[in-house]
C-alpha positions as CSV (number, residue, x, y, z in Angstrom):
1,M,233.6,74.3,-88.4
2,N,230.6,73.7,-86.1
3,L,230.9,70.0,-85.3
4,Q,227.8,68.2,-84.1
5,K,229.0,64.6,-83.7
6,I,231.9,62.4,-84.3
7,Y,232.1,58.7,-85.0
8,T,234.9,56.3,-84.8
9,S,234.6,54.1,-87.8
10,L,236.2,50.7,-88.0
11,L,236.4,48.2,-90.9
12,T,235.3,44.6,-90.5
13,T,235.5,41.6,-92.8
14,D,232.5,40.0,-91.1
15,L,229.9,42.5,-90.0
16,A,227.8,40.0,-88.1
17,A,230.7,38.7,-86.1
18,A,232.0,42.2,-85.4
19,E,228.5,43.3,-84.3
20,A,228.4,40.3,-81.8
21,W,231.9,41.1,-80.5
22,Y,231.2,44.8,-80.0
23,T,227.8,44.0,-78.5
24,K,229.7,42.1,-75.8
25,L,232.4,44.9,-75.4
26,L,229.9,47.7,-75.1
27,G,227.2,45.7,-73.2
28,R,224.4,46.3,-75.7
29,G,223.6,46.0,-79.4
30,P,223.8,48.8,-82.0
31,D,221.3,51.6,-82.2
32,H,221.1,52.0,-85.9
33,R,221.6,49.9,-89.1
34,P,221.5,52.6,-91.8
35,M,222.6,50.2,-94.6
36,D,223.5,46.6,-95.1
37,T,227.2,47.3,-94.6
38,L,227.0,49.5,-91.5
39,V,225.9,49.4,-87.9
40,Q,226.1,52.3,-85.4
41,W,226.2,52.7,-81.7
42,E,225.3,56.1,-80.2
43,L,227.7,56.2,-77.2
44,F,226.9,59.7,-76.0
45,D,225.3,62.8,-77.4
46,Q,228.3,63.9,-79.5
47,G,229.9,60.6,-80.5
48,G,229.5,57.0,-81.4
49,L,231.0,54.0,-83.1
50,M,230.4,52.8,-86.7
51,L,231.3,49.3,-87.9
52,S,231.4,48.8,-91.7
53,S,232.2,46.0,-94.1
54,S,232.6,48.6,-96.9
55,D,236.2,49.8,-97.4
56,E,234.8,53.0,-98.9
57,I,233.6,54.0,-95.4
58,A,236.3,52.8,-92.9
59,G,239.8,51.6,-92.6
60,K,241.9,49.8,-90.0
61,G,241.6,51.8,-86.8
62,V,242.3,52.5,-83.2
63,M,239.7,53.4,-80.6
64,F,240.2,54.7,-77.0
65,L,237.3,54.1,-74.6
66,Y,237.5,55.9,-71.2
67,V,235.9,53.7,-68.5
68,D,235.1,54.5,-64.9
69,D,236.5,51.3,-63.4
70,L,239.1,49.4,-65.5
71,A,239.3,46.5,-63.1
72,S,235.5,45.9,-63.3
73,E,235.5,46.2,-67.1
74,R,238.4,43.7,-67.2
75,I,236.3,41.2,-65.1
76,R,233.2,41.8,-67.2
77,L,234.9,41.3,-70.5
78,Q,236.8,38.2,-69.3
79,G,233.5,36.7,-68.4
80,L,232.4,37.3,-72.0
81,G,235.6,35.7,-73.4
82,I,237.3,39.0,-74.3
83,S,240.7,39.3,-72.6
84,P,242.3,42.8,-72.4
85,G,246.1,42.8,-71.9
86,D,247.9,43.7,-68.7
87,D,247.5,47.2,-67.3
88,I,249.8,49.7,-68.8
89,P,250.6,52.6,-66.5
90,G,250.6,55.9,-68.3
91,D,251.3,59.5,-67.5
92,Y,247.6,60.3,-67.2
93,S,245.7,57.0,-67.3
94,T,246.1,53.3,-66.8
95,L,245.4,51.5,-70.1
96,A,244.5,48.0,-71.2
97,Q,244.6,47.0,-74.8
98,L,242.9,44.4,-76.9
99,H,242.2,43.7,-80.6
100,D,238.8,43.0,-82.1
101,P,238.4,40.1,-84.5
102,D,239.6,42.2,-87.4
103,G,242.8,43.4,-85.7
104,N,241.5,46.9,-84.8
105,L,243.2,48.1,-81.6
106,I,240.9,49.0,-78.7
107,T,242.4,50.7,-75.7
108,L,240.4,50.9,-72.4
109,A,241.6,53.8,-70.3
110,T,240.9,55.2,-66.9
111,P,239.8,58.8,-66.9
112,P,242.8,61.2,-66.9
113,S,244.2,61.7,-63.4
114,R,245.0,65.3,-64.3
115,P,244.3,67.7,-67.1
116,F,246.3,67.3,-70.3
117,P,248.7,70.1,-71.0
118,P,247.5,72.7,-73.5
119,A,248.5,72.4,-77.1
């Protein structure tokens, strides 16, 4: 398999409301609107986020976002009315979790403090 790109795909009951919420979370609007039931953000060269109101495309999901500065992101998001939970210390990262309007779990994480062990 020669993977070129990967998207996290999350289901929403109200695409317009979800687009507005994720625009706040990500700090910018989507890059593409390939169909009436789908919006896409290109987050980096090999990956992105898709929101869909079509249950044929997506299901309830979980998304991890590594951020450089969790404290700054918390302040920015709280200013937009999005409140991540308390910091959760982990073995490799500090995490903060929140749910989007459809109940999808979003986890913000600091970059890993050390390499993950090999599989």
